[in-house]
N, C-alpha and C positions, 0 to 999 in steps of 0.2 A: 451546514458548511463546516468543513474541517479546518483546524488551525494547527500550527506546529506544536508538537508535544501532546496531542490527543492520543488516548488509548483507543485502539480500534480492533474490531474482530474481523478477521479475514476468512471468508467462507471457503469450504472445500470446493475445488474446481477453479479457483481464481488463477489467472495467468500471471506468473512472476517473470520479471525481466531483469537482466543484470546491468552492469555498468556499460555504457556505450563506448567508453575508451576513446572519446573524441569523435566518434562517428555520429551519424545523424539521428539514429533511433536505436535504443538499447536492444540487444538480442534477447530472445525468449529463453528462459531457463527451463520452464516446465510449468505444470499445473500442480496446485496443492492437493495432496492426497487426503489431508484431514484439516479441519478448521484450526486456526491458531490466532494468537493475539500479536499485536505489533504497536509500535509507537511512530507517529507521523513525524518525520524529520523536516520535510519541505513539501508544502502544498502547491507551490507554483515553481516548477522546474522549467527554466528557460528552454524553449524550442521543443518541449515534450507534451504540449497540449494538456490532456487530462490525467497524465501519469503523476502519481504521488510517490515521493521517496519515503520508504518505510524501513524501520529497524525491526527485523523479525528473526528470532532465534540466532542472535549474534551475527546476522548478515544484513547488508543493506541491499534492498531490492526495490524495484519500481512496480507499482500496481495501479490499475485503472481506478480512478476516483469512485466510479459507480459500484465497484465491488466491495468497498470498505464500509463497515458499519460502526458508527460511533458508539462507544460504551458509555452509558450515562449513569445517573444515580441508581443505586440499588440494583446494579447489573442489568438495567433495562437497555436494550439496544435500540437506538434511534436511527431512522433512515437518514443517510447523508445527502 
């Protein structure tokens, strides 16, 4: 289970979505070309189901919860 402030690994091929701008569902930005790290900002975003708000490379994006991997002690990744 992810909580706000968690450090997560975002695998290659994860779908990134941008800000909805008041719309119903955020638009797709694209797929990650290489794995990266991010910080969870919000785990329960109203009306977005399983999307998680993540700070990644100085950008705020929305990513499916099932794609994120929690980074634990000694850099061991745990299933989320």
